[in-house]
PyMOL commands that place a pseudoatom at each C-alpha (Angstrom):
pseudoatom trace, name=CA, resn=MET, resi=1, chain=A, elem=C, hetatm=0, pos=[-21.995, 3.976, 10.515]
pseudoatom trace, name=CA, resn=LYS, resi=2, chain=A, elem=C, hetatm=0, pos=[-22.239, 1.659, 7.521]
pseudoatom trace, name=CA, resn=LEU, resi=3, chain=A, elem=C, hetatm=0, pos=[-23.211, 4.598, 5.299]
pseudoatom trace, name=CA, resn=VAL, resi=4, chain=A, elem=C, hetatm=0, pos=[-20.201, 6.623, 6.449]
pseudoatom trace, name=CA, resn=LYS, resi=5, chain=A, elem=C, hetatm=0, pos=[-17.861, 3.733, 5.678]
pseudoatom trace, name=CA, resn=ARG, resi=6, chain=A, elem=C, hetatm=0, pos=[-19.378, 3.336, 2.219]
pseudoatom trace, name=CA, resn=ILE, resi=7, chain=A, elem=C, hetatm=0, pos=[-19.010, 7.072, 1.521]
pseudoatom trace, name=CA, resn=VAL, resi=8, chain=A, elem=C, hetatm=0, pos=[-15.368, 7.025, 2.638]
pseudoatom trace, name=CA, resn=VAL, resi=9, chain=A, elem=C, hetatm=0, pos=[-14.601, 4.020, 0.424]
pseudoatom trace, name=CA, resn=VAL, resi=10, chain=A, elem=C, hetatm=0, pos=[-16.239, 5.684, -2.587]
pseudoatom trace, name=CA, resn=LEU, resi=11, chain=A, elem=C, hetatm=0, pos=[-14.288, 8.904, -1.954]
pseudoatom trace, name=CA, resn=VAL, resi=12, chain=A, elem=C, hetatm=0, pos=[-10.987, 7.031, -1.671]
pseudoatom trace, name=CA, resn=ILE, resi=13, chain=A, elem=C, hetatm=0, pos=[-11.651, 5.138, -4.899]
pseudoatom trace, name=CA, resn=ALA, resi=14, chain=A, elem=C, hetatm=0, pos=[-12.679, 8.348, -6.667]
pseudoatom trace, name=CA, resn=PHE, resi=15, chain=A, elem=C, hetatm=0, pos=[-9.505, 10.099, -5.483]
pseudoatom trace, name=CA, resn=ALA, resi=16, chain=A, elem=C, hetatm=0, pos=[-7.350, 7.160, -6.599]
pseudoatom trace, name=CA, resn=ALA, resi=17, chain=A, elem=C, hetatm=0, pos=[-8.986, 7.147, -10.043]
pseudoatom trace, name=CA, resn=PHE, resi=18, chain=A, elem=C, hetatm=0, pos=[-8.572, 10.928, -10.371]
pseudoatom trace, name=CA, resn=TYR, resi=19, chain=A, elem=C, hetatm=0, pos=[-4.910, 10.694, -9.348]
pseudoatom trace, name=CA, resn=LEU, resi=20, chain=A, elem=C, hetatm=0, pos=[-4.301, 7.839, -11.774]
pseudoatom trace, name=CA, resn=ILE, resi=21, chain=A, elem=C, hetatm=0, pos=[-5.883, 9.736, -14.674]
pseudoatom trace, name=CA, resn=THR, resi=22, chain=A, elem=C, hetatm=0, pos=[-4.328, 13.133, -14.005]
pseudoatom trace, name=CA, resn=ARG, resi=23, chain=A, elem=C, hetatm=0, pos=[-0.851, 12.051, -12.838]
pseudoatom trace, name=CA, resn=PRO, resi=24, chain=A, elem=C, hetatm=0, pos=[-0.116, 8.523, -14.120]
pseudoatom trace, name=CA, resn=GLN, resi=25, chain=A, elem=C, hetatm=0, pos=[3.665, 8.730, -13.580]
pseudoatom trace, name=CA, resn=ASP, resi=26, chain=A, elem=C, hetatm=0, pos=[3.250, 9.833, -9.962]
pseudoatom trace, name=CA, resn=ALA, resi=27, chain=A, elem=C, hetatm=0, pos=[0.633, 7.122, -9.407]
pseudoatom trace, name=CA, resn=ALA, resi=28, chain=A, elem=C, hetatm=0, pos=[3.034, 4.495, -10.767]
pseudoatom trace, name=CA, resn=ASN, resi=29, chain=A, elem=C, hetatm=0, pos=[5.793, 5.764, -8.474]
pseudoatom trace, name=CA, resn=ALA, resi=30, chain=A, elem=C, hetatm=0, pos=[3.416, 5.617, -5.494]
pseudoatom trace, name=CA, resn=VAL, resi=31, chain=A, elem=C, hetatm=0, pos=[2.490, 2.011, -6.290]
pseudoatom trace, name=CA, resn=GLN, resi=32, chain=A, elem=C, hetatm=0, pos=[6.141, 1.049, -6.719]
pseudoatom trace, name=CA, resn=GLY, resi=33, chain=A, elem=C, hetatm=0, pos=[6.932, 2.656, -3.374]
pseudoatom trace, name=CA, resn=ALA, resi=34, chain=A, elem=C, hetatm=0, pos=[4.094, 0.786, -1.654]
pseudoatom trace, name=CA, resn=ILE, resi=35, chain=A, elem=C, hetatm=0, pos=[5.192, -2.527, -3.155]
pseudoatom trace, name=CA, resn=GLY, resi=36, chain=A, elem=C, hetatm=0, pos=[8.763, -1.823, -2.072]
pseudoatom trace, name=CA, resn=ALA, resi=37, chain=A, elem=C, hetatm=0, pos=[7.604, -1.107, 1.462]
pseudoatom trace, name=CA, resn=VAL, resi=38, chain=A, elem=C, hetatm=0, pos=[5.609, -4.345, 1.642]
pseudoatom trace, name=CA, resn=TRP, resi=39, chain=A, elem=C, hetatm=0, pos=[8.540, -6.291, 0.189]
pseudoatom trace, name=CA, resn=GLY, resi=40, chain=A, elem=C, hetatm=0, pos=[10.916, -4.729, 2.717]
pseudoatom trace, name=CA, resn=ALA, resi=41, chain=A, elem=C, hetatm=0, pos=[8.585, -5.536, 5.597]
pseudoatom trace, name=CA, resn=GLY, resi=42, chain=A, elem=C, hetatm=0, pos=[8.333, -9.141, 4.444]
pseudoatom trace, name=CA, resn=ALA, resi=43, chain=A, elem=C, hetatm=0, pos=[12.099, -9.416, 4.213]
pseudoatom trace, name=CA, resn=ALA, resi=44, chain=A, elem=C, hetatm=0, pos=[12.436, -7.981, 7.727]
pseudoatom trace, name=CA, resn=VAL, resi=45, chain=A, elem=C, hetatm=0, pos=[10.001, -10.564, 9.107]
pseudoatom trace, name=CA, resn=VAL, resi=46, chain=A, elem=C, hetatm=0, pos=[11.920, -13.370, 7.389]
pseudoatom trace, name=CA, resn=ASP, resi=47, chain=A, elem=C, hetatm=0, pos=[15.204, -12.020, 8.801]
pseudoatom trace, name=CA, resn=PHE, resi=48, chain=A, elem=C, hetatm=0, pos=[13.652, -11.899, 12.266]
pseudoatom trace, name=CA, resn=PHE, resi=49, chain=A, elem=C, hetatm=0, pos=[12.551, -15.526, 12.151]
pseudoatom trace, name=CA, resn=MET, resi=50, chain=A, elem=C, hetatm=0, pos=[15.882, -16.641, 10.690]
pseudoatom trace, name=CA, resn=ALA, resi=51, chain=A, elem=C, hetatm=0, pos=[17.708, -14.911, 13.551]
pseudoatom trace, name=CA, resn=LEU, resi=52, chain=A, elem=C, hetatm=0, pos=[15.261, -16.406, 16.046]
pseudoatom trace, name=CA, resn=ALA, resi=53, chain=A, elem=C, hetatm=0, pos=[15.800, -19.895, 14.655]
pseudoatom trace, name=CA, resn=ALA, resi=54, chain=A, elem=C, hetatm=0, pos=[19.587, -19.446, 14.680]
pseudoatom trace, name=CA, resn=GLY, resi=55, chain=A, elem=C, hetatm=0, pos=[19.416, -18.947, 18.389]
for i in range(1, 55): cmd.bond("trace and resi %d" % i, "trace and resi %d" % (i + 1))
show_as sticks, trace
zoom trace
């Protein structure tokens, strides 16, 4: 199982490197979208706890 996990990780890294080299603008847009999603999720969690604290 450890070998399969290692192979999958290597394939994902290889695909990411290939995508970055062949389509840098699309890769940048994908990263910006991922960061935006994480930022939005964080803001939603903060809003939840603010609403919870407000009663």
